[in-house]
C-alpha positions in Angstrom: -17.2 -41.4 17.2 -18.9 -38.3 18.3 -17.2 -36.4 15.1 -18.9 -38.8 12.9 -22.2 -38.3 14.4 -21.4 -34.1 14.3 -20.7 -34.3 10.5 -24.2 -36.4 10.0 -25.8 -33.7 12.0 -24.3 -31.0 10.3 -25.4 -32.6 6.8 -28.9 -33.1 8.3 -29.3 -29.3 9.5 -28.0 -28.3 5.8 -30.5 -30.5 4.0 -33.7 -29.4 6.7 -32.1 -25.6 5.7 -32.3 -26.1 2.2 -35.9 -27.8 2.2 -36.9 -24.8 4.4 -35.8 -22.6 2.0 -37.2 -24.5 -0.8 -40.7 -24.3 1.2 -40.4 -21.0 2.5 -40.4 -18.4 -0.6 -40.5 -15.1 1.5 -37.5 -16.8 3.5 -35.7 -17.2 0.4 -36.5 -13.9 -1.1 -35.1 -12.2 2.2 -31.9 -14.0 2.2 -31.4 -13.6 -1.7 -31.9 -9.8 -1.3 -29.9 -9.8 1.6 -27.3 -11.6 0.0 -27.6 -8.8 -3.1 -27.8 -6.0 -0.7 -24.4 -7.0 1.2 -22.4 -7.6 -2.5 -23.9 -4.1 -3.3 -22.3 -2.4 0.1 -19.2 -4.5 -0.4 -18.3 -3.6 -4.2 -20.3 -0.5 -5.7 -18.1 2.3 -6.3 -19.0 3.8 -2.9 -18.7 0.3 -0.8 -16.5 -1.1 1.6 -13.7 -2.7 -0.4 -13.2 0.5 -2.4 -13.1 2.7 0.5 -10.1 0.6 1.9 -8.7 1.0 -0.9 -8.4 4.8 -1.1 -7.6 4.4 2.3 -4.3 2.9 1.6 -3.7 5.1 -1.6 -3.9 8.3 0.8 -1.7 6.6 3.5 1.1 5.7 0.4 0.6 9.4 -0.9 1.0 11.2 2.2 4.3 9.2 2.9 5.5 10.1 -0.7 4.6 13.7 0.1 6.6 13.5 3.4 9.5 12.2 2.0 9.7 15.2 -0.8 9.1 17.7 1.8 12.4 15.9 3.7 14.3 16.2 0.9 13.1 19.4 -0.3 14.3 20.7 2.9 17.0 18.9 2.8 18.1 20.5 -0.2 17.4 24.4 0.8 19.5 23.6 3.8 22.2 22.6 1.0 21.5 25.5 -1.2 21.9 28.0 1.9 25.0 26.2 2.8 26.6 26.9 -0.6 25.7 30.7 -1.4 28.7 31.6 -0.1 31.1 29.5 1.2 33.6 28.5 -1.8 35.0 25.6 0.1 31.2 23.8 0.0 31.2 24.2 -3.3 34.6 23.3 -4.3 33.4 19.9 -1.9 30.3 19.3 -3.9 32.0 19.8 -7.1 34.9 17.0 -6.3 32.5 14.9 -4.3 29.5 14.7 -6.9 30.7 15.8 -10.3 33.9 14.7 -10.1 35.7 17.9 -10.8 39.6 18.2 -10.3 42.0 21.3 -10.1 44.0 22.3 -13.0 47.3 20.4 -12.9 45.6 17.7 -10.2 45.8 14.0 -11.3 42.8 11.8 -10.6 43.5 8.2 -9.6 40.7 5.8 -10.0 40.8 2.5 -7.3 39.3 -0.4 -9.1 37.4 -3.3 -6.7 39.0 -6.6 -7.4 36.0 -9.1 -8.6 
């Protein structure tokens, strides 16, 4: 039964607060200005929410840059390895580009569905 009484008390407290707001113009004005200020701080172009969005974008961009740098480093290492090694060049040509030597026969294995 105490839950029911708590609900009634909360409603009565809310009613009393609304009545107090109606009669006290200064308090109403302060609350309205405070709410407007809160909205401004949160949603303006230099506010909290745009700042958080920009931070997320910054982290994503930093990660993208890191992956690109790793890929660039790997490609540079591969390029250095290919610079005079005929076997490495042949391996890349066969695996990546499907090239074959003259006279070789290519057999393709088709997987069953």
